[in-house]
Backbone as JSON, one array per atom type, in Angstrom:
{
  "sequence": "MDLILLRHGKAEDSNISGDFSRVLLEKGREQARRAAQLLKIAGILPEIVLTSPLSRARETAEEFCKTAEMPGAVTQNWLACGMAPETALKELSAFPEFKRIAIVGHEPDFSQLIQWILGTTDGGVKMKKGAIACVRISPLSQHGMLRYLIPPKLADDIDD",
  "N": [[-8.85, -11.1, -0.81], [-5.36, -12.25, -1.59], [-2.81, -11.33, 0.59], [0.59, -11.14, 0.08], [3.32, -10.93, 1.63], [6.59, -9.82, 1.83], [9.36, -10.12, 3.33], [11.78, -7.64, 3.3], [15.24, -8.55, 1.64], [18.74, -9.62, 2.94], [20.51, -7.04, 4.81], [23.17, -4.53, 4.24], [24.93, -3.65, 7.28], [23.29, -0.71, 9.56], [25.07, 0.5, 10.76], [26.84, 1.06, 8.5], [25.97, 2.82, 6.81], [23.07, 5.01, 6.47], [20.15, 4.18, 8.24], [17.92, 4.72, 6.71], [19.42, 4.34, 3.54], [20.62, 2.02, 3.42], [21.88, -0.98, 1.77], [21.03, -4.27, -0.07], [22.65, -7.0, 0.75], [24.77, -9.85, -1.69], [23.48, -11.85, -0.92], [20.88, -11.08, 0.1], [19.79, -10.21, -2.27], [20.08, -12.31, -3.46], [18.32, -13.66, -1.55], [15.52, -12.65, -2.48], [15.61, -13.22, -5.11], [15.0, -15.98, -5.02], [12.66, -16.13, -3.29], [10.81, -15.31, -5.71], [11.27, -17.15, -7.36], [10.03, -19.52, -6.36], [7.42, -18.8, -5.58], [7.16, -18.39, -8.44], [6.8, -20.91, -9.27], [5.11, -22.33, -7.59], [2.53, -21.2, -8.74], [1.85, -18.96, -7.58], [2.54, -16.19, -8.09], [2.25, -12.53, -7.44], [-0.29, -9.95, -8.68], [0.24, -7.19, -8.64], [3.06, -5.72, -6.99], [4.22, -3.87, -4.19], [5.94, -1.52, -3.12], [7.79, -0.37, 0.03], [9.66, 2.75, 0.63], [12.31, 2.24, 1.5], [15.85, 1.29, 0.48], [16.66, -0.77, 0.97], [14.54, -2.56, 0.37], [13.52, -1.42, -2.06], [15.57, -2.71, -3.13], [15.02, -5.07, -3.22], [12.44, -5.77, -3.8], [12.69, -5.04, -6.41], [14.59, -6.79, -7.59], [13.3, -9.52, -7.28], [10.53, -8.69, -8.64], [12.56, -9.05, -11.18], [13.1, -11.68, -11.9], [10.66, -12.69, -11.38], [9.58, -11.66, -13.52], [7.52, -9.71, -14.31], [6.08, -6.95, -14.38], [7.81, -4.2, -13.34], [8.16, -2.87, -9.04], [5.96, -0.79, -7.51], [5.91, 2.11, -5.57], [5.3, 2.84, -2.12], [4.77, 5.33, 0.05], [3.98, 4.73, 3.08], [4.4, 2.03, 3.22], [7.27, 2.21, 4.51], [9.12, 1.97, 7.42], [7.55, 1.31, 10.59], [4.93, 1.33, 9.96], [2.12, 1.11, 10.38], [-0.7, -1.55, 11.15], [-3.72, -1.09, 10.73], [-3.15, 1.24, 9.12], [-1.91, -0.03, 7.3], [-3.51, -1.77, 6.39], [-6.11, 0.06, 5.69], [-4.75, 1.65, 3.09], [-4.32, -0.34, 1.09], [-7.08, -0.81, 0.89], [-7.03, 0.61, -1.28], [-6.55, -0.77, -4.03], [-8.71, -2.55, -4.87], [-8.79, -3.76, -7.55], [-7.06, -5.98, -7.41], [-6.02, -9.33, -6.93], [-4.92, -10.89, -5.7], [-1.73, -9.44, -3.8], [1.33, -8.0, -3.6], [3.61, -7.66, -1.27], [6.22, -5.22, 0.08], [8.6, -4.92, 2.45], [9.19, -4.03, 6.21], [10.61, -5.14, 9.35], [9.44, -4.39, 12.96], [7.14, -4.38, 11.49], [5.81, -6.05, 9.72], [5.4, -8.71, 11.13], [4.06, -8.18, 13.24], [1.45, -6.78, 11.58], [0.74, -9.1, 10.29], [0.34, -10.58, 12.79], [-2.0, -9.06, 13.69], [-4.04, -9.36, 11.82], [-5.14, -11.96, 12.14], [-5.81, -11.55, 14.61], [-4.29, -12.07, 17.0], [-2.26, -11.79, 19.72], [0.12, -12.47, 20.57], [2.35, -12.65, 19.49], [3.59, -14.56, 18.39], [4.64, -14.8, 15.97], [7.28, -14.51, 13.52], [9.13, -12.49, 11.31], [11.83, -13.57, 9.4], [14.21, -12.06, 7.53], [14.3, -12.32, 3.8], [12.16, -13.99, 4.4], [8.91, -15.12, 3.5], [4.82, -14.4, 3.34], [1.59, -15.36, 3.55], [-1.6, -13.82, 4.19], [-5.01, -14.2, 4.04], [-7.38, -11.76, 3.38], [-10.71, -10.78, 3.89], [-12.56, -8.33, 2.23], [-14.07, -7.46, 3.82], [-13.94, -7.68, 6.14], [-11.48, -6.95, 8.79], [-10.16, -8.96, 9.44], [-8.52, -12.4, 8.73], [-6.98, -15.15, 7.3], [-3.49, -17.29, 8.02], [-1.93, -18.28, 5.07], [0.37, -19.23, 4.25], [3.94, -19.46, 5.72], [6.34, -18.62, 4.98], [10.08, -19.63, 6.0], [12.83, -17.81, 5.03], [15.27, -20.37, 4.41], [14.1, -22.59, 4.18], [12.96, -21.63, 1.26], [15.46, -21.47, 0.24], [16.16, -24.17, -0.37], [14.68, -24.65, -3.04], [15.52, -25.84, -6.64], [16.76, -24.13, -9.44]],
  "CA": [[-7.46, -10.74, -1.23], [-4.19, -12.96, -0.54], [-1.71, -10.59, 0.82], [1.86, -11.57, 0.29], [4.15, -10.01, 2.16], [7.66, -10.63, 1.23], [10.13, -8.96, 4.43], [13.27, -7.37, 2.78], [16.83, -9.55, 2.57], [19.77, -9.19, 4.31], [20.95, -5.43, 3.68], [24.11, -3.85, 5.38], [24.79, -2.71, 9.0], [22.66, 0.33, 9.49], [26.51, 1.61, 10.65], [27.6, 1.64, 7.51], [24.91, 4.34, 5.99], [22.03, 5.58, 7.49], [18.88, 3.15, 7.86], [17.12, 4.39, 5.01], [19.68, 4.26, 2.82], [21.4, 0.46, 3.46], [21.6, -1.39, 0.61], [20.96, -5.24, -0.06], [24.01, -7.75, 0.14], [24.46, -10.44, -2.45], [22.43, -12.71, -0.39], [19.94, -10.45, 0.33], [19.22, -10.15, -3.84], [19.56, -14.28, -3.94], [16.87, -14.3, -0.98], [14.85, -11.78, -3.09], [15.05, -14.19, -6.46], [14.61, -17.32, -4.6], [10.95, -15.99, -3.24], [10.41, -15.18, -6.79], [11.2, -18.21, -8.27], [9.24, -20.3, -5.28], [6.16, -18.71, -5.89], [6.08, -19.08, -9.65], [6.67, -22.21, -9.3], [3.85, -22.84, -7.18], [1.66, -20.59, -9.53], [0.84, -18.1, -6.7], [2.94, -14.64, -8.01], [1.09, -11.8, -7.17], [-0.87, -9.04, -9.4], [1.2, -6.44, -8.15], [4.35, -5.7, -6.06], [4.33, -2.68, -3.72], [7.22, -1.58, -1.95], [8.68, 0.32, 1.12], [10.63, 3.31, -0.29], [13.65, 2.53, 1.96], [16.42, 1.12, -0.48], [16.86, -2.65, 1.01], [13.47, -2.69, 0.38], [13.05, -1.58, -3.13], [16.39, -3.68, -3.91], [14.27, -6.77, -2.7], [10.93, -5.73, -4.54], [12.86, -5.26, -7.86], [15.03, -8.86, -7.77], [12.1, -10.35, -6.63], [9.93, -8.52, -9.93], [13.17, -9.06, -12.44], [13.24, -12.93, -11.46], [9.39, -13.17, -11.62], [9.62, -11.61, -15.26], [6.58, -9.38, -14.05], [6.21, -5.16, -14.24], [8.23, -3.31, -11.5], [7.16, -2.68, -8.03], [5.32, 0.69, -6.92], [6.65, 2.72, -3.99], [4.33, 3.41, -1.22], [5.71, 5.26, 1.38], [3.16, 4.24, 3.42], [5.24, 0.63, 3.91], [8.12, 2.48, 5.28], [9.43, 1.38, 8.98], [6.89, 2.21, 11.39], [3.79, 0.78, 9.48], [0.59, 0.21, 11.68], [-1.23, -2.61, 10.78], [-4.87, -0.09, 10.39], [-2.75, 2.25, 7.56], [-1.75, -1.24, 6.02], [-5.1, -2.54, 5.65], [-6.58, 1.34, 4.58], [-4.09, 2.11, 1.98], [-4.56, -1.91, 0.3], [-8.3, -0.92, -0.17], [-7.68, 1.24, -2.71], [-5.95, -1.67, -5.0], [-9.71, -3.38, -5.41], [-9.35, -4.63, -8.41], [-6.11, -7.27, -7.5], [-6.66, -10.44, -6.37], [-3.63, -11.42, -4.92], [-0.8, -8.06, -3.72], [2.57, -8.2, -2.74], [4.02, -5.62, -0.15], [8.04, -5.56, 0.44], [8.96, -4.19, 3.51], [10.55, -4.52, 6.94], [10.44, -5.9, 11.03], [8.37, -5.82, 13.45], [5.34, -4.25, 10.8], [5.21, -7.53, 8.6], [4.67, -9.64, 12.5], [2.45, -7.36, 13.57], [0.28, -6.89, 10.66], [0.19, -10.3, 10.31], [-0.75, -10.9, 14.05], [-3.4, -8.37, 13.52], [-5.32, -9.89, 10.5], [-5.31, -12.81, 12.6], [-6.56, -11.51, 15.96], [-3.6, -12.71, 17.83], [-1.26, -10.43, 19.84], [1.12, -13.41, 21.91], [3.85, -12.38, 19.55], [4.11, -16.21, 17.94], [4.8, -14.76, 14.35], [8.55, -13.52, 13.28], [9.63, -12.93, 9.89], [13.17, -13.31, 9.07], [14.74, -11.17, 6.13], [13.56, -12.74, 2.75], [11.01, -14.53, 4.11], [7.49, -15.03, 2.48], [4.1, -14.75, 4.58], [0.39, -15.15, 2.81], [-2.45, -13.85, 4.8], [-6.23, -14.0, 3.11], [-8.1, -10.84, 4.15], [-11.86, -10.5, 3.41], [-12.64, -6.9, 1.85], [-15.95, -7.15, 4.43], [-13.95, -7.62, 7.0], [-10.42, -6.56, 8.89], [-9.04, -9.98, 9.84], [-8.31, -13.48, 7.33], [-6.59, -16.57, 7.75], [-2.76, -17.56, 7.75], [-2.32, -19.2, 3.9], [1.36, -20.04, 4.55], [4.71, -18.63, 5.81], [7.67, -19.53, 4.36], [11.4, -18.54, 5.8], [14.56, -18.42, 4.03], [15.93, -21.39, 4.58], [13.15, -22.99, 2.98], [12.87, -21.0, -0.14], [16.86, -21.81, -0.08], [15.84, -25.63, -1.46], [14.53, -24.65, -4.66], [16.43, -25.6, -7.48], [16.92, -23.4, -10.51]],
  "C": [[-6.42, -11.52, -0.74], [-3.22, -11.18, -0.55], [-0.29, -11.09, 1.21], [2.59, -10.78, 0.59], [5.99, -10.45, 2.44], [9.13, -9.3, 2.14], [11.53, -8.99, 3.63], [14.28, -8.28, 2.98], [17.76, -8.79, 2.86], [20.57, -8.12, 3.12], [22.75, -5.5, 4.81], [23.57, -3.24, 6.28], [24.18, -1.35, 8.8], [23.95, 0.81, 10.38], [27.23, 2.3, 9.85], [27.13, 2.91, 6.74], [23.69, 4.04, 6.92], [20.66, 4.37, 7.4], [18.24, 3.37, 7.14], [17.82, 3.72, 4.01], [20.7, 2.45, 2.43], [20.59, -0.15, 2.43], [21.71, -2.88, 0.89], [22.89, -5.44, -0.18], [23.2, -8.81, -0.56], [23.51, -11.64, -1.52], [21.16, -12.34, 0.17], [18.82, -10.81, -1.24], [19.0, -12.01, -4.07], [18.23, -14.83, -2.36], [15.45, -13.59, -2.01], [14.33, -13.0, -4.4], [14.72, -15.18, -5.98], [12.96, -17.33, -4.24], [10.69, -15.65, -4.56], [9.97, -16.7, -7.35], [9.93, -19.54, -7.11], [8.02, -20.02, -6.01], [5.89, -18.89, -7.55], [6.01, -20.41, -9.82], [5.85, -23.3, -8.46], [2.75, -22.15, -8.07], [1.15, -19.38, -8.83], [1.73, -16.65, -6.84], [1.55, -13.95, -7.94], [0.7, -10.94, -8.87], [0.05, -7.95, -9.81], [2.53, -6.63, -7.38], [4.28, -3.9, -5.76], [5.55, -2.95, -2.63], [7.55, -0.81, -0.84], [9.59, 1.01, 0.0], [12.2, 2.99, 0.47], [14.5, 1.22, 0.8], [16.46, -0.54, -0.55], [15.61, -3.05, 0.44], [12.67, -2.6, -1.02], [14.0, -2.66, -3.84], [15.42, -4.92, -4.01], [13.32, -6.72, -3.94], [11.54, -5.42, -6.05], [13.8, -6.24, -8.22], [14.07, -8.95, -7.87], [11.09, -9.94, -8.41], [10.49, -8.74, -11.17], [12.75, -10.69, -12.38], [12.06, -13.98, -11.94], [8.89, -13.06, -12.95], [7.96, -11.04, -15.48], [6.79, -7.57, -14.01], [7.11, -4.79, -12.62], [7.43, -2.66, -10.3], [6.59, -0.56, -7.97], [5.43, 0.75, -5.78], [5.85, 3.01, -3.7], [4.92, 3.43, -0.12], [4.85, 4.62, 2.8], [3.45, 2.96, 4.22], [6.46, 1.0, 4.66], [8.17, 2.09, 6.96], [8.07, 2.2, 9.51], [5.16, 2.02, 11.01], [2.48, 0.34, 10.47], [-0.43, -0.41, 10.43], [-3.18, -1.73, 10.07], [-4.13, 0.52, 9.33], [-2.83, 1.41, 6.23], [-3.22, -1.03, 5.45], [-6.47, -0.69, 4.5], [-6.26, 1.32, 3.55], [-4.25, 0.54, 0.95], [-6.11, -1.16, -0.17], [-8.36, 0.0, -1.29], [-6.51, 0.55, -4.04], [-6.81, -2.83, -5.11], [-9.59, -4.41, -6.19], [-7.88, -5.64, -8.76], [-6.35, -8.23, -6.27], [-5.99, -10.92, -5.14], [-2.36, -9.76, -4.86], [0.63, -8.4, -3.22], [3.02, -7.27, -2.1], [5.68, -6.43, 0.04], [8.28, -4.76, 1.69], [9.98, -4.71, 4.82], [9.65, -5.06, 8.1], [10.14, -4.3, 12.12], [7.0, -5.56, 12.65], [4.91, -5.72, 10.31], [4.38, -8.49, 9.91], [3.79, -8.97, 12.37], [1.13, -6.99, 12.98], [-0.25, -8.54, 10.33], [-0.76, -11.05, 11.57], [-2.28, -10.31, 14.37], [-4.45, -8.72, 12.47], [-5.55, -11.19, 11.5], [-6.09, -13.12, 13.92], [-5.82, -12.07, 17.21], [-3.1, -11.55, 18.44], [-0.01, -10.93, 21.24], [2.17, -13.88, 21.06], [4.63, -13.71, 18.65], [4.81, -15.81, 16.5], [6.3, -13.37, 14.22], [9.16, -13.77, 11.62], [10.96, -12.6, 9.8], [13.22, -12.65, 7.57], [14.75, -12.41, 5.57], [12.46, -13.57, 2.92], [9.86, -14.08, 3.74], [6.27, -15.4, 3.26], [2.76, -14.43, 3.45], [-0.47, -14.94, 4.0], [-3.81, -13.33, 3.64], [-7.06, -12.96, 3.86], [-9.34, -10.91, 3.4], [-11.89, -8.77, 3.36], [-13.97, -6.58, 2.94], [-15.12, -6.76, 5.66], [-11.96, -7.29, 7.33], [-9.11, -7.75, 9.52], [-9.1, -11.16, 8.65], [-7.69, -14.61, 8.54], [-4.52, -16.32, 6.91], [-2.75, -18.85, 6.26], [-0.69, -19.73, 4.0], [2.41, -18.8, 5.0], [6.22, -19.54, 5.36], [9.34, -19.22, 4.59], [12.27, -19.1, 5.14], [15.03, -19.37, 3.79], [15.34, -22.03, 3.54], [13.37, -23.17, 1.44], [14.51, -21.29, -0.74], [17.14, -23.22, -1.19], [15.3, -25.86, -2.86], [15.81, -24.89, -5.51], [16.07, -24.6, -8.9], [16.32, -24.46, -11.77]]
}
């Protein structure tokens, strides 16, 4: 399975509203649209999008799905802040019919998940807001390989 990780886009500061209800700024919406455009142009859109229940992640997923012209995202509580890598892989096993799944969520959860899948703990992976990564994981193993990690600045260079 190819697991695409999309970190939520730029959101309002946590002191404006509680962490759970922080909403995307226009820059965050644009980051989600650019991510969808990039994957669409490359022909590697996911078959399904799963999202954290937090507002900024749900809004990122909605903008991504709308731009990609695909069905809306499915909210998954396990994608909320504080997700453990073991939990993610266990929950993803409930979707065996999909070869390419996108999850929309948070840091440091995504960097930790990527590092865990790669079998490294050096802290060398960091996902910025709006970044896209993909890891290929085998159904028979909890480990895999990094296919790509695209920072949001690179996705900004996509022409409409």
